[in-house]
LONU-808860 format. One record per residue (C-alpha): residue number from 1; residue in three letters; x, z, y. Coordinates in steps of 0.1 Angstrom, whole numbers, plus 5000, padded with zeros to 4 digits. Example, Ala and Ser with C-alpha at 12.3 -4.5 7.8 and 13.67 -1.06 7.14 Angstrom:
2
[1,ALA,[5123,5078,4955]]
[2,SER,[5137,5071,4989]]
This chain:
166
[1,UNK,[5166,4955,4977]]
[2,UNK,[5168,4989,4995]]
[3,UNK,[5148,4974,5024]]
[4,UNK,[5119,4968,5000]]
[5,UNK,[5118,5004,4988]]
[6,UNK,[5106,5029,5014]]
[7,UNK,[5108,5066,5009]]
[8,UNK,[5081,5088,5024]]
[9,UNK,[5082,5125,5027]]
[10,UNK,[5052,5140,5010]]
[11,UNK,[5051,5178,5014]]
[12,UNK,[5088,5177,5021]]
[13,UNK,[5096,5158,4989]]
[14,UNK,[5108,5121,4988]]
[15,UNK,[5083,5098,4973]]
[16,UNK,[5077,5061,4969]]
[17,UNK,[5043,5045,4974]]
[18,UNK,[5032,5027,4942]]
[19,UNK,[5023,4995,4961]]
[20,UNK,[5058,4993,4977]]
[21,UNK,[5072,4997,4942]]
[22,UNK,[5049,4970,4929]]
[23,UNK,[5060,4946,4956]]
[24,UNK,[5097,4953,4948]]
[25,UNK,[5090,4947,4911]]
[26,UNK,[5072,4914,4919]]
[27,UNK,[5038,4926,4907]]
[28,UNK,[5012,4906,4926]]
[29,UNK,[4982,4929,4922]]
[30,UNK,[4980,4966,4930]]
[31,UNK,[4960,4972,4898]]
[32,UNK,[4989,4960,4877]]
[33,UNK,[5012,4989,4887]]
[34,UNK,[4983,5013,4887]]
[35,UNK,[4976,5003,4851]]
[36,UNK,[5012,5011,4842]]
[37,UNK,[5007,5045,4859]]
[38,UNK,[4974,5052,4841]]
[39,UNK,[4987,5041,4807]]
[40,UNK,[5017,5065,4811]]
[41,UNK,[5002,5092,4831]]
[42,UNK,[5010,5121,4807]]
[43,UNK,[5047,5112,4806]]
[44,UNK,[5048,5107,4844]]
[45,UNK,[5032,5141,4850]]
[46,UNK,[5059,5156,4828]]
[47,UNK,[5082,5150,4858]]
[48,UNK,[5058,5165,4884]]
[49,UNK,[5023,5161,4896]]
[50,UNK,[5011,5126,4907]]
[51,UNK,[5004,5127,4944]]
[52,UNK,[4972,5107,4949]]
[53,UNK,[4957,5096,4983]]
[54,UNK,[4927,5075,4990]]
[55,UNK,[4938,5041,5001]]
[56,UNK,[4919,5017,5023]]
[57,UNK,[4922,4982,5008]]
[58,UNK,[4926,4964,5042]]
[59,UNK,[4915,4960,5077]]
[60,UNK,[4882,4944,5067]]
[61,UNK,[4872,4973,5045]]
[62,UNK,[4862,4972,5009]]
[63,UNK,[4861,4998,4983]]
[64,UNK,[4887,5025,4988]]
[65,UNK,[4912,5029,4960]]
[66,UNK,[4937,5055,4950]]
[67,UNK,[4974,5052,4959]]
[68,UNK,[5001,5071,4942]]
[69,UNK,[5032,5086,4957]]
[70,UNK,[5058,5088,4930]]
[71,UNK,[5089,5110,4929]]
[72,UNK,[5123,5097,4918]]
[73,UNK,[5118,5102,4880]]
[74,UNK,[5083,5088,4881]]
[75,UNK,[5093,5057,4901]]
[76,UNK,[5122,5051,4877]]
[77,UNK,[5099,5054,4847]]
[78,UNK,[5073,5031,4862]]
[79,UNK,[5100,5005,4870]]
[80,UNK,[5112,5008,4833]]
[81,UNK,[5076,5005,4819]]
[82,UNK,[5068,4975,4841]]
[83,UNK,[5093,4952,4823]]
[84,UNK,[5094,4927,4851]]
[85,UNK,[5123,4904,4858]]
[86,UNK,[5133,4925,4888]]
[87,UNK,[5130,4959,4870]]
[88,UNK,[5167,4963,4865]]
[89,UNK,[5175,4956,4901]]
[90,UNK,[5147,4978,4913]]
[91,UNK,[5158,5008,4892]]
[92,UNK,[5193,5005,4906]]
[93,UNK,[5179,5003,4942]]
[94,UNK,[5157,5034,4934]]
[95,UNK,[5188,5053,4923]]
[96,UNK,[5207,5044,4955]]
[97,UNK,[5177,5051,4978]]
[98,UNK,[5170,5086,4963]]
[99,UNK,[5208,5094,4963]]
[100,UNK,[5210,5084,4999]]
[101,UNK,[5180,5107,5006]]
[102,UNK,[5197,5136,4989]]
[103,UNK,[5229,5130,5009]]
[104,UNK,[5208,5130,5042]]
[105,UNK,[5216,5094,5048]]
[106,UNK,[5180,5083,5050]]
[107,UNK,[5152,5093,5073]]
[108,UNK,[5117,5094,5058]]
[109,UNK,[5092,5067,5067]]
[110,UNK,[5059,5077,5080]]
[111,UNK,[5045,5106,5059]]
[112,UNK,[5016,5100,5035]]
[113,UNK,[4983,5102,5053]]
[114,UNK,[4967,5136,5050]]
[115,UNK,[4931,5138,5038]]
[116,UNK,[4908,5157,5061]]
[117,UNK,[4896,5191,5051]]
[118,UNK,[4861,5183,5038]]
[119,UNK,[4853,5220,5037]]
[120,UNK,[4854,5218,5075]]
[121,UNK,[4823,5198,5087]]
[122,UNK,[4838,5191,5121]]
[123,UNK,[4871,5177,5106]]
[124,UNK,[4851,5157,5080]]
[125,UNK,[4829,5142,5108]]
[126,UNK,[4859,5133,5129]]
[127,UNK,[4875,5115,5099]]
[128,UNK,[4843,5097,5092]]
[129,UNK,[4839,5087,5128]]
[130,UNK,[4874,5074,5130]]
[131,UNK,[4869,5053,5098]]
[132,UNK,[4836,5040,5111]]
[133,UNK,[4851,5030,5144]]
[134,UNK,[4880,5013,5126]]
[135,UNK,[4856,4993,5105]]
[136,UNK,[4835,4983,5135]]
[137,UNK,[4866,4971,5153]]
[138,UNK,[4877,4951,5122]]
[139,UNK,[4842,4935,5119]]
[140,UNK,[4843,4925,5156]]
[141,UNK,[4878,4910,5151]]
[142,UNK,[4865,4891,5121]]
[143,UNK,[4836,4877,5140]]
[144,UNK,[4859,4866,5168]]
[145,UNK,[4883,4849,5144]]
[146,UNK,[4854,4832,5126]]
[147,UNK,[4841,4818,5159]]
[148,UNK,[4875,4806,5169]]
[149,UNK,[4880,4790,5136]]
[150,UNK,[4846,4773,5138]]
[151,UNK,[4855,4759,5172]]
[152,UNK,[4888,4746,5160]]
[153,UNK,[4872,4731,5130]]
[154,UNK,[4847,4713,5152]]
[155,UNK,[4874,4699,5174]]
[156,UNK,[4894,4687,5143]]
[157,UNK,[4862,4672,5129]]
[158,UNK,[4857,4652,5161]]
[159,UNK,[4893,4641,5162]]
[160,UNK,[4892,4629,5126]]
[161,UNK,[4859,4611,5133]]
[162,UNK,[4876,4593,5162]]
[163,UNK,[4905,4583,5141]]
[164,UNK,[4883,4570,5114]]
[165,UNK,[4862,4549,5138]]
[166,UNK,[4892,4531,5152]]
């Protein structure tokens, strides 16, 4: 179970990404864990501020959402509130992972992505350009995959036609 729970350093503090926690808990949709977070926000914020970052839904784009980086107490509470079949196992794994972090036995995963300083027009423009280029690349890859898929479907269609005619 520890392999499913990745700790990231956010401003030097160990945190767990809400979507990683959702996967460990067996929640299929990101919005399920985010509903738990929103419903219990006041209690969660009693254990520290909720670190929120803008999350890109995937390589093909879509509407950006919010991702939450939860500290130890917040992650344990969310696991408790989720009431899934795996919750007990996940809580135990969280305790072990954060204890290992405190003992220096873990190295943090990639840190949370930093938001650009939107007060700096040059930095904001670079961030926009990088996002735009990433979206263009994803769209080009999608077109390539669609063309390849259409070609394979055409071949399969011809093969099945031959089989039917025999």
